C-alpha positions in Angstrom: -16.3 -26.2 96.1 -13.2 -25.3 94.2 -13.5 -26.3 90.5 -10.9 -26.1 87.8 -10.8 -26.1 83.9 -7.6 -27.5 82.5 -6.5 -26.3 79.1 -4.1 -28.7 77.2 -2.3 -28.9 73.9 -2.7 -32.6 73.0 -0.1 -34.6 71.1 -1.7 -36.8 68.5 -2.3 -40.3 69.8 0.5 -40.0 72.3 -0.9 -41.3 75.7 2.5 -40.9 77.5 3.2 -37.3 76.6 -0.5 -36.3 77.1 -0.6 -38.0 80.5 2.6 -36.2 81.5 1.1 -32.8 80.6 -2.1 -33.7 82.5 0.0 -34.4 85.6 1.7 -31.0 85.4 -1.7 -29.3 85.4 -3.0 -31.5 88.2 -0.1 -30.4 90.4 -0.8 -26.7 89.6 -4.4 -27.3 90.6 -3.4 -29.1 93.8 -1.5 -26.1 95.0 -4.9 -24.4 95.3 -6.7 -27.3 96.9 -8.9 -27.9 93.9 -11.8 -30.3 94.5 -12.5 -31.1 90.8 -10.4 -30.7 87.7 -11.9 -31.2 84.2 -9.8 -31.8 81.0 -10.9 -31.3 77.4 -12.7 -33.9 75.2 -10.4 -36.8 74.3 -7.6 -35.1 76.1 -5.5 -38.3 76.5 -5.2 -38.8 72.8 -6.3 -35.7 71.1 -9.4 -35.5 69.0 -8.6 -38.1 66.4 -11.7 -39.8 65.1 -10.0 -41.8 62.4 -7.7 -43.4 65.1 -10.5 -44.0 67.6 -10.5 -47.8 67.3 -6.8 -48.0 67.7 -6.8 -45.6 70.7 -9.8 -47.0 72.5 -9.3 -48.3 76.0 -11.2 -48.8 79.2 -11.2 -47.0 82.6 -9.2 -49.9 84.0 -6.2 -49.1 81.7 -3.1 -49.4 83.9 -1.7 -46.2 82.3 -4.4 -44.4 84.2 -3.4 -45.6 87.6 -1.4 -42.5 88.2 -4.5 -40.4 88.0 -6.1 -42.5 90.8 -2.9 -42.1 92.8 -3.1 -38.3 92.3 -6.8 -38.2 93.1 -6.1 -40.0 96.4 -3.1 -37.9 97.2 -4.7 -34.5 96.6 -8.3 -35.4 97.6 -9.2 -34.3 94.1 -11.7 -35.5 91.5 -10.0 -35.8 88.1 -12.0 -36.1 84.8 -9.9 -37.0 81.7 -11.1 -37.5 78.2 -10.5 -40.7 76.1 -12.0 -43.1 73.6 -13.7 -46.0 75.5 -14.4 -49.5 74.1 -18.2 -50.0 74.3 -20.0 -53.1 73.2 -17.9 -53.6 70.1 -17.9 -49.9 69.3 -16.0 -46.9 70.5 -17.5 -44.1 72.6 -16.2 -40.7 73.6 -15.8 -40.7 77.4 -14.7 -39.0 80.5 -13.0 -41.3 83.0 -13.6 -39.9 86.5 -11.2 -40.6 89.3 -12.5 -39.9 92.8 -10.5 -40.2 96.1 -10.5 -43.7 97.5 -13.3 -44.8 95.1 -13.7 -47.0 92.1 -13.2 -45.0 88.9 -16.3 -44.3 86.8 -16.9 -43.4 83.2 -19.3 -40.9 81.6 -20.0 -41.6 77.9 -21.1 -39.0 75.4 -24.7 -39.7 74.3 -25.3 -36.9 71.8 -22.9 -37.1 68.9 -22.2 -34.5 66.3 -23.2 -35.8 62.9 -19.6 -36.1 61.7 -18.8 -38.3 64.7 -21.3 -41.0 64.0 -19.1 -42.7 61.5 -16.4 -43.3 64.1 -18.2 -43.4 67.5 -21.1 -45.0 69.3 -23.5 -43.2 71.4 -23.2 -44.0 75.1 -25.6 -44.2 78.0 -24.4 -42.8 81.3 -25.7 -41.2 84.5 -25.7 -37.5 83.7 -25.0 -36.2 87.2 -22.2 -36.7 89.7 -22.2 -36.0 93.4 -18.9 -34.6 94.8 -18.8 -33.5 98.4 -22.6 -33.1 98.5 -22.5 -30.9 95.4 -24.6 -32.1 92.4 -22.7 -31.8 89.1 -24.0 -32.2 85.6 -21.6 -33.6 83.0 -21.4 -32.9 79.2 -19.0 -33.6 76.4 -18.8 -31.0 73.6 -21.8 -31.2 71.2 -24.0 -32.0 74.2 -23.9 -28.3 75.2 -25.9 -27.7 72.0 -28.7 -30.1 73.0 -31.2 -28.2 75.2 -32.6 -31.5 76.5 -29.2 -32.4 78.0 -29.0 -29.3 80.1 -32.6 -29.6 81.2 -32.1 -33.2 82.4 -29.0 -32.1 84.4 -31.0 -29.2 85.9 -34.0 -31.4 86.6 -31.7 -33.8 88.4 -30.6 -31.0 90.7 -27.3 -29.9 89.1 -25.7 -27.0 90.9 -22.6 -27.0 88.5 -22.6 -28.0 84.8 -19.2 -28.9 83.4 -18.4 -29.4 79.7 -15.3 -31.2 78.3 -14.9 -30.0 74.7 -12.8 -29.6 71.6 -14.0 -26.3 70.1 -12.4 -24.7 67.0 -11.2 -21.2 66.7 -14.3 -20.5 64.6 -16.7 -22.2 67.1 -15.5 -21.4 70.5 -17.3 -18.1 70.9 -20.6 -19.8 70.1 -19.9 -22.4 72.7 -19.1 -19.7 75.2 -22.5 -18.1 74.6 -24.2 -21.4 75.1 -22.5 -22.0 78.4 -23.3 -18.5 79.6 -27.0 -18.9 78.6 -27.1 -22.3 80.4 -25.7 -20.8 83.5 -28.3 -18.0 83.7 -31.2 -20.1 82.5 -30.8 -22.7 85.2 -28.9 -20.7 87.8 -26.0 -23.1 87.7 -22.2 -22.4 87.7 -20.9 -23.6 84.4 -17.4 -24.6 83.3 -15.9 -25.3 79.9 -12.5 -27.0 79.4 -11.1 -26.7 75.9 -7.7 -27.3 74.3 -5.3 -25.3 72.0 -3.2 -26.3 69.1 -4.2 -28.7 66.3 -6.3 -31.7 67.2 -7.6 -33.9 64.3 -8.3 -31.5 61.5 -9.1 -28.6 63.8 -7.3 -25.5 65.0 -8.6 -25.4 68.6 -9.8 -22.2 70.2 -8.8 -22.5 73.8 -10.6 -19.9 76.0 -11.5 -22.3 78.7 -14.0 -20.5 80.9 -16.2 -20.5 84.0 -19.5 -18.6 84.6 -21.4 -17.9 87.8 -25.1 -18.6 88.4 -26.1 -15.3 86.6 -24.3 -16.3 83.5 -21.5 -13.8 84.1 -17.9 -14.8 83.1 -15.7 -15.1 86.2 -12.6 -16.1 84.3 -11.2 -17.2 81.0 -7.9 -18.6 79.7 -6.3 -17.3 76.5 -6.4 -19.0 73.1 -2.7 -19.8 73.1 -1.6 -21.0 76.5 -1.9 -24.2 78.5 -2.8 -23.9 82.2 -5.6 -24.0 84.7 -8.6 -21.7 85.6 -9.7 -22.1 89.2 -12.9 -20.9 90.8 -14.1 -21.1 94.4 -17.9 -21.3 94.2 -18.2 -20.2 97.9 -15.6 -17.3 98.2 -16.0 -16.4 94.5 -12.2 -16.2 94.2 -10.7 -16.8 90.7 -7.1 -17.8 89.9 -5.3 -18.5 86.6 -2.1 -20.5 86.5 -0.2 -20.9 83.2 2.0 -23.9 82.5 5.5 -22.4 81.9 7.2 -25.8 81.1 
């Protein structure tokens, strides 16, 4: 399987501009026949908890139809981050577009303490099956919850992906956690982060992928948008920077 971490620089609350930047990275990934591309936490709007209610939507949002079109066109699974309306509240979600299938949503269950004022915990299936490969899903703080990785592993995950917003100060700790998860459970792990300012945070970038031994196979910088691509069979790694 060819997996891809997309590193973005979100524009506060601007769906149109953020979708446009997503499409640019999707096309870069498509050049390498990527099977799965993962975007950072709340990538469609930026990490803006105080705006969560105003920005909340659903997977059926017509603005997202272009992602389904690209998924079908490139035979690629696309996971984008956004705020999701959930039983009167708002959850942090990943909307997942699969070729020729109904789109699905993964909702963040384990919230960081500062998020509980703005967001509602979600209940979602932890694992996703793509081309007979079992994939565990996580959003940001969930990589700090040992139970979360264990459930993914117990459910047979071969790859564990994390959509995050990590600060300049926190990204290296997140990197250590993902490396440890990879080696502990013999899973390939992927972390997709953003750069620039999102909410009150200076984001740390360094989107990364690790092999089953917990060894880094590639990492983006802390200052560029682009994609990090890894073929889990051939072990080939490719970095493509967005020059637009």
